[in-house]
C-alpha positions, -999 to 999 in steps of 0.1 A, spaced: -281 -139 8 -248 -133 -11 -222 -159 -3 -186 -150 5 -169 -176 -17 -139 -158 -31 -112 -176 -11 -127 -210 -18 -128 -203 -56 -92 -191 -55 -81 -221 -35 -97 -246 -59 -76 -232 -88 -45 -230 -67 -47 -267 -57 -54 -279 -92 -26 -293 -114 -43 -281 -147 -76 -269 -160 -107 -269 -138 -141 -275 -155 -169 -253 -141 -188 -283 -129 -159 -295 -108 -153 -259 -95 -189 -257 -83 -187 -290 -65 -154 -283 -48 -163 -248 -37 -196 -261 -22 -176 -288 -3 -151 -262 10 -179 -239 20 -199 -267 37 -229 -262 15 -256 -288 13 -257 -308 -20 -291 -296 -30 -280 -259 -29 -263 -263 -63 -297 -274 -77 -319 -246 -64 -332 -222 -91 -347 -188 -83 -356 -156 -103 -325 -134 -107 -321 -100 -123 -345 -77 -141 -356 -105 -165 -363 -128 -136 -344 -157 -153 -342 -188 -132 -306 -192 -120 -287 -209 -92 -274 -182 -68 -245 -202 -56 -231 -210 -91 -238 -174 -102 -218 -162 -72 -189 -186 -80 -188 -174 -117 -187 -138 -106 -156 -145 -85 -142 -165 -113 -145 -135 -136 -130 -113 -110 -99 -135 -110 -99 -133 -148 -101 -95 -148 -71 -94 -125 -50 -114 -150 -49 -145 -126 -71 -168 -146 -74 -178 -183 -98 -199 -203 -84 -232 -216 -115 -246 -232 -153 -245 -230 -162 -238 -194 -127 -246 -183 -102 -223 -166 -68 -224 -149 -44 -200 -132 -21 -179 -154 17 -177 -148 10 -146 -127 -17 -164 -107 7 -193 -100 33 -172 -83 40 -185 -49 60 -165 -24 80 -178 5 67 -162 37 87 -160 69 74 -182 97 60 -167 129 87 -162 155 116 -164 131 137 -135 119 167 -135 95 189 -106 84 184 -103 46 211 -76 41 225 -46 58 243 -13 51 262 12 72 229 29 79 203 2 80 191 -34 80 164 -53 61 149 -83 79 130 -113 65 104 -115 92 69 -108 102 68 -72 114 53 -80 148 83 -103 156 107 -74 152 90 -42 163 76 -56 195 112 -61 206 129 -30 191 144 -9 219 154 21 199 131 52 198 114 56 164 111 91 148 92 81 117 74 50 105 67 52 68 49 23 52 23 11 27 4 -18 43 -14 -43 21 -47 -29 8 -80 -47 16 -85 -58 -20 -113 -81 -30 -88 -98 -54 -58 -105 -34 -23 -97 -48 4 -124 -47 15 -113 -12 -20 -116 2 -40 -91 23 -66 -92 51 -103 -92 43 -121 -59 45 -140 -69 76 -108 -78 95 -86 -50 81 -90 -23 107 -83 -46 137 -54 -62 119 -37 -29 110 -42 -14 144 -25 -45 159 4 -40 134 8 -4 142 6 -8 180 43 -18 186 54 11 165 32 36 185 45 22 217 81 29 207 75 62 190 96 90 204 77 121 216 67 141 185 75 112 162 53 104 132 35 74 116 26 77 79 3 51 63 -3 50 25 -37 34 21 -61 31 -8 -92 52 -14 -105 28 -40 -121 1 -19 -158 -3 -26 -188 -19 -10 -195 -53 -26 -210 -49 -61 -216 -12 -54 -202 21 -67 -202 34 -31 -168 36 -15 -160 17 17 -157 38 49 -129 16 62 -105 45 61 -126 66 84 -130 36 108 -92 31 106 -85 67 116 -109 65 145 -95 32 157 -58 44 156 -67 76 176 -90 59 201 -71 27 207 -35 38 203 -37 74 216 -24 88 183 -34 122 168 -42 128 132 -20 155 118 -32 154 82 -46 133 54 -20 140 26 -33 135 -9 -8 117 -31 -20 127 -66 -7 102 -91 -12 116 -127 -2 82 -141 -28 62 -122 -47 38 -144 -83 47 -153 -109 31 -130 -128 18 -113 -137 3 -147 -171 -11 -136 -184 22 -121 -165 48 -141 -164 33 -176 -194 10 -177 -222 23 -154 -207 58 -156 -216 65 -119 -181 74 -108 -151 95 -119 -117 80 -127 -95 78 -97 -64 100 -94 -51 98 -58 -43 77 -28 -42 88 9 -12 91 32 -24 94 68 0 112 91 -3 106 128 18 116 158 18 109 195 24 145 206 12 172 182 29 202 199 62 184 200 59 171 164 93 169 148 80 178 113 96 209 98 84 223 64 116 242 60 132 209 50 109 206 20 106 241 7 99 245 -30 110 272 -54 88 303 -55 64 305 -85 72 331 -111 42 352 -100 53 351 -63 89 360 -72 76 389 -93 56 402 -63 88 400 -42 108 418 -68 81 445 -70 80 451 -33 48 432 -26 11 433 -36 -14 462 -33 -39 462 -4 -73 446 -8 -103 428 9 -117 395 -3 -146 371 6 -167 399 23 -137 410 44 -127 375 56 -93 380 40 -74 412 40 -42 419 21 -20 447 35 3 470 16 35 452 8 22 417 13 43 390 -2 73 412 -4 97 394 19 123 372 3 122 337 18 140 305 13 112 290 -7 75 282 -9 58 260 17 44 229 -1 7 222 0 -7 190 13 -14 177 -22 17 158 -34 17 155 -72 41 126 -78 38 101 -107 44 64 -100 66 60 -131 97 61 -110 132 54 -125 143 39 -92 114 15 -93 119 7 -130 155 -2 -122 144 -24 -93 119 -43 -115 146 -49 -141 170 -63 -115 142 -85 -101 135 -99 -136 172 -106 -141 172 -127 -110 140 -144 -121 122 -130 -91 86 -117 -90 84 -79 -89 64 -64 -61 30 -55 -74 24 -22 -55 55 -1 -50 53 36 -43 77 61 -60 110 70 -44 101 107 -47 72 103 -23 94 85 3 121 112 0 96 140 6 81 124 37 114 113 52 129 148 47 98 165 61 92 143 91 127 133 103 162 147 107 195 133 97 204 106 122 168 99 132 156 63 131 130 55 103 112 22 100 90 4 75 72 -27 86 59 -37 52 91 -32 32 79 -45 -2 105 -33 -27 123 -14 3 117 21 -11 117 36 24 152 22 30 165 36 -2 151 70 7 169 68 41 202 59 25 199 90 2 191 113 32 214 99 59 187 83 82 193 50 101 166 26 91 150 -8 98 126 -26 74 108 -59 76 95 -78 47 78 -112 52 82 -125 16 117 -138 7 114 -129 -30 106 -92 -24 134 -88 2 159 -105 -21 149 -84 -51 149 -52 -31 184 -60 -19 198 -52 -53 188 -15 -49 214 -11 -21 246 -24 -36 258 12 -42 255 22 -6 283 20 20 286 -12 40 263 -33 18 264 -69 28 240 -96 16 236 -124 42 247 -158 26 222 -177 47 194 -156 34 204 -161 -2 207 -199 4 169 -200 10 166 -201 -28 186 -234 -27 162 -250 -3 176 -238 30 146 -225 50 144 -201 79 
């Protein structure tokens, strides 16, 4: 039986003051996992060659190499490893039940807090919740994330207070990953499907769409299954699930996000339309003069082609480095936020983001004139994201929040 030892392996390196020899790693992980002493000595045939190996130490080494592949671990000698600078990043997390204003503007406020401590008490109707929750990654980012077997229940609990305070026809948009795989398998996890069903059945939401965010700059992968075993294709998109509590009253309006007509469509308009015809055995019929009416623009398709090499995010990362703060590891581009905010809310409508990260949703709201509330539980991310708002009216950085870096805690 495969052992789930990743968190124990990670904690051994995190607790060490220097390099950790593999022999010490094996012993400490076994102690943390409550394994019997003789389990490190058992040998059994493993792999096609049937070589005699210990399944526990083999599992531990696999997790060790996973940390190495993520850039969190480096070799310091024969069979000795320690955390890299990236792996040693420690973030200061807000304590449960405590909330502090990080900064505010004329339109919005960013709070250093756990999301449940804010949105369970918010008494303003929400028009749009736009957020990117932590992904259920096997190798956790610095800010942490729930395990895959806990993820659906955890995220439903996080969304529940938002759904309770969503105005009729309001929307909830969740950017989640498609690239979560079954353990040691090229098969994708079905956690997304389970999540959709849970949100609909437990919270009474309705799925409006599964928007495809096509990122042409996405790194090739998954390396193991696409480049090594060749059983998968390189990934190119992430999902944005769009829910509402009342489909017929939904406040979305595609006229707010119309695009320019293509040259071909404009040519048809100028020529008075297309000629009649039948297609797909009569399933589609084109009448005389179709596509002749001049309109304000083209209705976008539900595939959003937006690269993640965003100038706004690049500027944020440079400002975070100047302040000697860690950059958020998974920001989404401002253009994606602008599109969804414009499409799913109106000027003056309240927009919230419960996993603020680099606070891109808040920036989009400032640009489009929407009141906003964001929560971010990690001090370093909220402080770095604050620099993106200095240009907006009413910006004020809370001195008590900045003093956290001097040892004053929440």
